[in-house]
C-alpha angles and dihedrals in degrees: 000000000000130000118237087186130026091285108152102161145031132220117229110209093203124201104303144355092219107114095207092048090049089057091053091047091049093051092045095049093043091053094045091047093051092047091047095051093041094047096046092042089053090054091050091050093047094050091048097047106033116080091206091062099062100106125110092261093060092042089058090043089053090053092045091054090050090052091048091054091046094046096049091042091055090061117019106053091053090051092047089052090050093052095045095048099031086230106137097171122109124185121248092246092044091054092049091050093048091049092050097047094042091056093039094056095035097052093042087057090059092053091045091052088052090050090049090052089053089051090054090048091055091045094052103031100035105026096154092056097038098104091046097047097039099042120152095262092054091048092053090049091051091050090049090051091054092055096041094047090050092051091049091051098047095042098079098049091040092053091049091045092056088060094059119118122223123198127190098311110088104158115121115200096220142069093243135035102270129173099239099054091041091054089050094058097044117107091208125094101269099178096105093043090050090054092049090049092051093047093050092046094049091044092055093043097048096040095051095038091052091052091049094047094047092047092051093045089058091041093052092045091051095045093050089058093058110114100224132052090226091059091048092049092049092048093049091048091058090058100036097087093050092044091053092050091047090050092052094046098046094036092057091049093054088071089061091057094047107093107233125185115280089251094057099034098090094041090055090045091054092046092052090047091054089050095049099038100039118011101038095050088050095050099045098072090050091048092052097042099043093050098040121077094193093054091046091050091048090050092050090049091051092050091050090049092051091046092052092048092050091052091052 
């Protein structure tokens, strides 16, 4: 993103100009952000400290929680600062950094969700070979692949985006620096960059979704062959948390690919952004803990340990 003039900052319009509504939004986002960070940090601590949570599934969950904290922290604190100080300006470099980290953490999450679905496939369909196939070395390589693939995908549009020219108009109709509103205010020809952006987005969405769908097709087929209803229920319960998170993540993204009218496009974009950057990271720890006996047991053990230490 280059400056044709002396443009050094952007103005983020946010969600609303209504002062009373801004107070409600601030309180809501502050609470969801605190719950998100606390919940995901708790999961990271539990998976690091509890010896029962050392399998591949919890290793991936630990990394997913780290991504959730990083993703929401790249967007929400800056917006909370903007509401509390009424300062809507963001520097050119700050906007570029926010754009980079938001897409880095967000896209890596998609690849990690696909990896987690493969982990569930191996656990259900190849249980006897699970520890061999999903050993710690393999897990680390899969996590590395998620990050490297994401960097390779975002590098071309990011490089092109840094070449954009901006004239006098510097108002971004969003509460974060997002690609679509930034492209709209550029005075460069953005047609090619828009096509690259669409191709990369669809590539990530289709690649990861196909992996998730294929994994769950094999999982469901295998579970339905189990002889007893108790076995089927137990098998479905091990996948239910991941499936709910996948449904929320991909379901929210479907709205981006539905072509709304020009009038509603940005409102839908902002709504989806609130869901993905604030609400979803807050819900995920509760989804995993409430539906997972091992995580709940580890949490109870940690609370007991802290209670005993406080008494001493």
